[in-house]
C-alpha positions in Angstrom: -6.0 -11.2 4.0 -5.0 -11.5 0.5 -6.2 -14.3 -1.9 -3.3 -16.4 -3.4 -1.4 -15.1 -6.1 2.0 -16.1 -7.5 4.2 -17.2 -4.7 7.9 -18.0 -4.4 8.5 -21.6 -5.4 8.9 -23.8 -2.2 8.4 -27.3 -3.5 11.9 -28.6 -3.1 13.2 -30.3 0.1 16.2 -29.7 1.9 19.2 -32.1 1.4 20.3 -34.1 4.3 23.0 -31.9 5.0 20.6 -29.0 5.0 18.5 -30.9 7.5 21.5 -31.7 9.8 22.7 -28.0 9.8 19.4 -25.9 9.8 18.6 -23.9 12.7 15.7 -25.1 15.0 12.0 -24.6 14.2 12.2 -21.5 16.5 14.5 -19.7 13.9 12.1 -20.0 11.1 9.4 -18.8 13.4 11.1 -15.8 14.1 12.3 -15.3 10.8 8.3 -15.3 9.6 7.5 -13.0 12.5 10.0 -10.5 11.5 9.8 -10.5 7.9 5.9 -10.2 8.2 6.5 -7.2 10.7 8.7 -5.6 8.0 6.1 -6.2 5.1 3.0 -5.1 7.0 5.0 -2.1 8.4 6.1 -1.0 4.8 2.7 -1.3 3.3 0.6 0.1 6.2 2.8 3.1 6.4 2.5 3.5 2.4 -1.4 3.4 2.7 -1.6 5.7 5.7 0.9 8.2 4.2 -1.6 8.5 1.2 -4.4 9.3 3.8 -2.1 11.9 5.4 -0.6 13.4 2.2 -3.9 14.1 0.5 -5.6 15.1 3.8 -2.8 17.7 4.3 -3.2 19.1 0.8 -6.9 19.4 1.6 -6.4 21.6 4.6 -7.4 18.7 7.1 -5.7 18.7 10.4 -4.0 15.3 10.9 -3.9 14.6 14.8 -2.2 11.0 14.7 -0.3 8.9 12.2 -0.1 5.6 13.8 1.6 2.3 12.4 0.2 -0.4 14.5 -2.7 -0.6 17.2 -2.5 -0.3 20.8 0.1 1.0 23.3 2.8 3.4 21.7 6.2 2.0 21.6 7.5 5.1 20.1 5.8 8.7 19.5 6.8 12.1 18.4 5.0 15.3 17.8 5.8 16.8 14.7 5.8 20.4 13.9 2.6 20.4 12.0 1.1 19.2 15.4 0.6 15.5 14.4 1.7 12.7 16.7 3.5 10.3 14.9 3.2 6.8 16.5 4.6 3.3 16.2 2.4 0.8 18.3 2.9 -2.6 19.5 0.3 -4.5 17.3 2.0 -4.2 14.0 -1.0 -5.8 12.0 -2.5 -2.3 10.9 -2.6 1.5 11.0 -4.5 4.5 11.1 -4.7 8.2 10.4 -6.9 10.3 12.9 -8.3 13.5 11.7 -9.7 16.5 13.4 -13.6 15.4 13.4 -16.3 17.4 15.1 -18.2 13.8 15.1 -15.4 12.5 17.4 -15.1 15.4 20.1 -15.2 19.4 20.4 -13.3 21.3 18.0 -12.8 25.0 18.6 -14.5 27.2 16.4 -11.1 28.7 14.9 -10.1 25.0 13.9 -13.5 24.0 12.8 -12.3 24.6 9.0 -9.7 21.9 9.1 -12.3 19.3 10.5 -12.7 16.3 8.1 -16.3 16.3 8.5 -16.4 20.1 7.0 -14.8 19.0 3.9 -16.8 18.8 0.6 -17.7 15.2 -0.3 -15.0 15.1 -3.3 -12.3 16.1 -1.0 -13.5 13.5 1.6 -13.5 10.8 -1.4 -10.0 11.9 -2.4 -8.6 11.7 1.0 -10.1 8.3 1.8 -9.4 7.0 -1.7 -5.5 7.7 -1.5 -4.8 5.1 0.8 -5.6 2.4 -1.8 -4.1 4.4 -4.4 -0.9 4.6 -2.6 -0.9 0.7 -2.2 -1.4 0.5 -5.7 1.4 3.1 -6.9 3.7 1.1 -4.4 2.8 -2.2 -6.2 3.9 -0.7 -9.6 7.0 0.8 -7.8 7.9 -2.5 -6.3 7.3 -4.5 -9.6 9.6 -2.0 -11.2 12.6 -2.8 -8.9 11.9 -6.4 -9.0 12.2 -6.2 -13.2 15.4 -4.1 -12.7 17.0 -6.5 -10.3 15.8 -9.4 -11.9 13.5 -12.1 -10.6 15.5 -15.8 -10.9 13.2 -18.4 -11.8 13.0 -21.6 -14.1 12.2 -22.0 -17.7 8.5 -23.1 -18.6 10.1 -26.5 -19.8 7.7 -29.5 -19.2 9.2 -32.7 -17.5 6.6 -35.3 -17.0 3.4 -35.1 -19.1 0.2 -37.3 -18.6 -3.3 -37.4 -18.7 -5.1 -34.3 -20.0 -2.0 -32.8 -21.0 -0.6 -35.6 -22.8 -3.9 -36.0 -24.7 -3.4 -32.4 -25.8 -0.2 -33.8 -27.5 2.0 -31.8 -25.2 5.3 -33.6 -24.7 8.6 -33.9 -22.4 11.0 -31.1 -23.3 8.2 -28.8 -24.6 8.8 -25.1 -23.9 5.7 -23.2 -23.2 5.6 -19.9 -24.7 2.2 -18.6 -23.9 -1.1 -19.8 -22.3 -4.0 -18.2 -23.8 -3.0 -14.3 -24.4 -0.4 -14.5 -21.6 3.0 -14.9 -22.2 5.0 -17.1 -20.0 8.4 -16.1 -19.9 9.0 -18.3 -16.8 7.5 -21.4 -15.0 5.9 -19.0 -12.3 4.0 -17.1 -15.0 2.9 -20.7 -16.7 2.1 -22.0 -13.4 -0.2 -19.2 -12.6 -2.1 -19.0 -15.9 -2.8 -23.0 -15.8 -4.1 -22.7 -12.3 -6.4 -19.8 -13.3 -7.7 -21.6 -16.4 -8.0 -24.9 -14.3 -10.2 -22.9 -11.7 -12.2 -21.8 -14.4 -12.5 -25.1 -16.1 -12.1 -23.5 -19.6 -9.9 -24.8 -22.3 -7.0 -22.8 -23.4 -4.8 -22.7 -26.0 -1.1 -23.4 -25.2 1.6 -22.2 -27.6 4.8 -24.1 -27.4 8.2 -24.6 -28.7 8.8 -28.3 -29.4 12.0 -30.0 -28.5 13.2 -29.9 -32.1 12.5 -26.0 -32.1 9.3 -25.9 -34.1 6.5 -23.7 -32.8 2.9 -25.4 -32.2 -0.4 -24.6 -30.6 -1.9 -27.4 -28.4 -5.7 -26.9 -27.0 -5.6 -28.0 -23.3 -9.0 -29.3 -22.3 -9.1 -27.9 -18.7 -13.0 -28.3 -19.0 -12.4 -32.1 -18.5 -11.1 -31.8 -14.9 -13.6 -32.9 -12.2 -15.9 -30.6 -10.2 -14.8 -29.7 -6.9 -11.2 -30.6 -7.4 -8.6 -29.5 -5.2 -7.2 -26.3 -6.7 -3.9 -26.6 -4.9 -3.3 -29.7 -7.0 -4.5 -28.1 -10.1 -1.5 -28.4 -12.4 -0.7 -32.0 -11.1 -4.4 -32.8 -12.1 -4.0 -31.6 -15.7 -0.9 -34.1 -15.8 2.1 -31.5 -16.0 5.4 -31.4 -14.1 7.7 -29.0 -15.1 11.4 -30.0 -15.8 12.5 -28.1 -12.6 10.3 -30.0 -10.5 11.6 -33.6 -11.6 13.5 -35.6 -8.8 16.5 -37.8 -9.8 15.5 -41.6 -10.0 17.6 -42.6 -6.9 16.2 -44.4 -4.1 16.2 -42.8 -0.8 14.3 -45.3 1.2 12.7 -48.7 0.8 9.7 -49.2 2.8 9.4 -52.3 5.0 6.8 -54.9 4.0 6.5 -53.7 0.2 7.4 -55.3 -2.8 10.8 -53.3 -2.9 12.0 -54.5 0.2 14.9 -56.8 0.3 15.3 -56.6 -3.8 16.1 -52.8 -4.0 18.7 -50.7 -1.7 19.0 -47.0 -0.7 21.1 -45.3 -3.4 19.8 -47.3 -6.3 19.4 -45.4 -9.3 16.5 -47.0 -11.1 17.2 -46.6 -15.1 14.3 -48.7 -16.6 10.9 -50.4 -15.5 9.4 -53.0 -17.7 11.6 -52.1 -20.4 10.9 -48.4 -20.3 13.4 -45.7 -19.6 13.1 -44.0 -16.5 14.6 -40.4 -16.5 13.4 -39.2 -13.3 11.6 -40.4 -10.1 8.4 -39.0 -11.4 8.2 -41.5 -14.1 8.0 -44.5 -12.0 4.6 -43.9 -10.7 2.6 -44.0 -14.1 4.7 -47.0 -15.2 3.9 -49.0 -12.0 0.2 -48.0 -12.4 0.3 -49.7 -15.9 1.2 -53.1 -14.5 -1.8 -53.4 -12.5 -4.5 -55.0 -14.5 -8.2 -56.1 -13.2 -7.1 -56.0 -9.8 -3.7 -57.9 -10.5 -0.3 -56.8 -11.1 2.2 -58.4 -13.2 5.9 -58.7 -12.6 8.3 -56.5 -14.0 11.9 -56.1 -14.5 13.5 -53.0 -12.9 16.8 -52.1 -14.1 19.1 -50.4 -11.5 22.5 -49.0 -11.3 24.2 -50.0 -8.0 27.5 -48.4 -7.2 28.4 -48.7 -11.0 26.8 -52.2 -11.3 23.8 -52.8 -13.6 21.1 -55.1 -12.3 18.1 -56.2 -13.4 15.7 -57.2 -10.7 12.1 -58.6 -10.7 9.6 -57.0 -8.7 5.3 -57.6 -8.6 3.7 -54.1 -7.5 1.3 -54.2 -4.4 -2.0 -52.6 -4.4 -2.4 -50.0 -1.5 -5.7 -48.4 -0.3 -6.2 -45.2 1.3 -9.3 -43.6 2.6 -8.6 -40.3 1.0 -7.7 -41.5 -2.7 -8.4 -43.9 -4.9 -6.5 -47.6 -4.7 -2.9 -47.5 -6.5 -0.3 -49.8 -7.0 3.3 -49.2 -5.3 6.8 -50.7 -5.4 7.6 -49.2 -2.0 10.4 -47.0 -2.6 10.9 -43.1 -1.5 12.9 -40.7 -3.5 16.0 -39.4 -2.2 15.9 -35.7 -0.9 17.3 -33.7 -3.5 18.8 -30.2 -3.7 16.7 -27.5 -5.4 18.1 -27.0 -8.9 20.1 -23.9 -10.0 17.7 -21.4 -11.6 18.1 -21.3 -15.5 15.7 -18.1 -16.1 15.6 -14.8 -15.3 12.8 -12.2 -15.7 14.5 -9.0 -16.1 14.0 -5.5 -18.0 15.9 -2.3 -18.3 14.9 0.5 -16.3 12.9 2.3 -18.9 11.4 -0.9 -20.4 10.5 -2.1 -16.7 8.2 1.0 -16.2 5.3 -0.1 -18.5 6.0 -3.7 -17.9 5.4 -2.9 -14.1 2.1 -1.3 -15.1 1.0 -4.0 -17.3 2.0 -6.6 -14.4 0.1 -4.8 -11.8 -2.9 -4.7 -14.2 -2.7 -8.6 -14.8 -2.3 -9.1 -11.0 -5.2 -6.9 -9.9 -7.5 -8.7 -12.8 -6.5 -12.1 -11.2 -7.2 -10.9 -7.8 -10.7 -9.6 -8.7 -11.4 -12.7 -10.7 -10.4 -14.4 -7.7 -12.9 -12.5 -5.4 -15.5 -13.2 -8.0 -14.8 -17.0 -7.9 -14.9 -17.0 -4.2 -18.5 -15.2 -4.2 -19.9 -17.2 -6.6 -18.5 -20.6 -5.2 -16.5 -21.5 -8.0 -13.3 -21.2 -6.1 -12.8 -22.5 -2.8 -12.6 -20.6 0.5 -9.3 -22.1 1.1 -7.8 -19.5 -1.2 -8.5 -16.8 1.7 -5.1 -16.5 3.6 -4.4 -14.8 6.9 -1.2 -13.4 8.9 0.1 -16.8 9.2 0.3 -17.6 5.7 1.5 -14.0 5.0 4.3 -14.7 7.5 5.5 -18.1 6.1 5.7 -16.7 2.7 7.1 -13.4 3.5 10.1 -15.5 5.1 10.2 -17.8 2.2 10.4 -14.8 -0.3 13.0 -13.3 1.6 15.0 -16.4 1.7 14.8 -16.5 -2.3 16.5 -13.0 -2.6 15.5 -9.5 -2.8 13.7 -9.9 -6.2 11.3 -12.7 -5.0 10.8 -10.6 -1.8 9.9 -7.5 -3.8 7.4 -9.5 -5.8 5.8 -10.8 -2.8 5.5 -7.3 -1.4 3.9 -6.1 -4.6 1.3 -8.5 -4.7 0.6 -7.9 -1.2 0.4 -4.5 -1.6 -2.2 -4.8 -4.3 -4.2 -7.2 -2.2 -4.4 -4.5 0.6 -5.4 -1.7 -2.0 -8.3 -4.3 -3.4 -9.4 -5.5 0.2 -9.7 -1.8 1.3 -11.9 -0.7 -1.8 -14.3 -3.7 -0.9 -17.7 -1.9 -0.1 -17.5 -3.1 3.5 -18.6 -0.3 6.3 -15.3 0.4 8.3 -13.1 -0.2 5.3 -12.1 2.6 3.0 -14.6 1.0 0.2 -17.2 1.6 3.0 -16.7 4.9 3.4 -16.4 5.7 -0.3 -20.0 3.8 -0.6 -21.2 6.5 1.9 -20.0 9.3 -0.2 -21.5 7.8 -3.4 -24.7 7.7 -1.8 -24.3 11.0 -0.4 -23.8 12.2 -4.0 -26.7 10.6 -5.4 -29.1 11.8 -2.4 -27.8 15.4 -1.9 -27.0 14.9 1.8 -25.3 12.5 3.9 -26.5 9.4 5.5 -28.0 9.6 9.1 -25.6 9.1 11.8 -27.7 6.1 12.9 -27.5 4.5 9.3 -23.9 4.8 9.4 -23.5 3.2 12.9 -25.5 0.4 11.7 -23.3 0.2 8.6 -20.3 -0.1 11.0 -21.8 -2.8 13.0 -22.3 -4.7 9.8 -18.8 -4.2 8.6 -17.3 -5.3 11.9 -19.2 -8.6 11.6 -18.3 -9.1 8.0 -14.8 -8.2 8.8 -14.7 -10.4 11.9 -16.1 -13.4 9.7 -13.5 -12.8 7.1 -10.7 -12.7 9.6 -12.1 -15.9 11.1 -12.2 -17.5 7.9 -8.3 -16.6 7.3 -7.1 -17.7 10.5 -9.1 -21.0 10.1 -7.5 -21.6 7.0 -3.9 -20.7 8.3 -4.3 -23.2 11.3 -5.7 -25.8 9.0 -2.8 -25.4 6.7 -0.4 -25.8 9.5 -2.1 -28.9 10.6 -1.8 -30.4 6.9 
């Protein structure tokens, strides 16, 4: 149940041809399920292998190494006496140790029992799982950097509102936000979203269209309280160049001002004397035509099959319950193909090692900060996602290529490490908390106290899982 981090770009629509030739929805569903099983299987295997490897080095006998829960689909007993199992429910896994608290142990084997180990050995065995996921995150990011992750340049397209007030302009390239360098739009988007959630003013270092470098202060503190965090970048007033849609009319809505005036396929070149470079420019220009509840007519210049026309249209006011009133012409953009990537995040094999470590640290810092925001209430619990969202993002990142899928796996592996270290009984972090108390007290907690802690942990985990499933289903409905 990771919190949201950097995700693959999924904002572009399919073209009409792609919609016509795409497989049925069941193909997307099966793809999501498959890539989720692959993702969870890889991460859980590494996590449990961490426990297993350290336990064996500490002389603890491992009875079972299971990837998945429930009825075994495949099993084999190794020479070391461990049963290796792949089970039917691929949403987790476990390693079962020889333990006198779970059954009778022959005296000859008692020294190999987990409960007979010193507290520091038990700490090492339990911590090994999250540490394995942390190391896996570094390895996956290293591979991603070596392969090269395709992305978009952090070039601004439409700029308005807070961003325009800060002096940002179309064509500016974002070089850094605060202390974080932004070599691609994904890094810029993550930094902007993080700053927006904290509603803290940030310094933005840019390269203007004429090549000069400058620093602008983005007043994120001006964002309204309780804003929709998923729309943070739009609320700041920024649309990246890569997300600008061509100013081509895809459909004219019946009964609107544009009905009978504009036609499908028209390319809008100007509105009220202002040049239109992208469909995203039309909305702000239309809003500017509305004054005191009334709108004045405006000339819309279009290119229709090579013929330039100037047509007069008066916007209409549209009222919706979930947003403020706004003015419309009544045109819908034509579906557009995803533009070609124009940037690649890549490092050489040696340079990728420290960069992977630094990126892991940045992602860990972002994840811990998100948990802090969730606990304090400064971030919405909508940011908690579950297996459905994981499956969707796994499928989307796999479609974007190996580098994006490695990026996704790295983030998921790090999330698994952090979640397992939370001090919740039944998780690794809960066990580590017990052992820390044992170190301080000089003796273990009583069986009754640990049993009570497990019930509390189960309740907390069930609540967290319930919230994650609720958010997943709500997102599907939306």
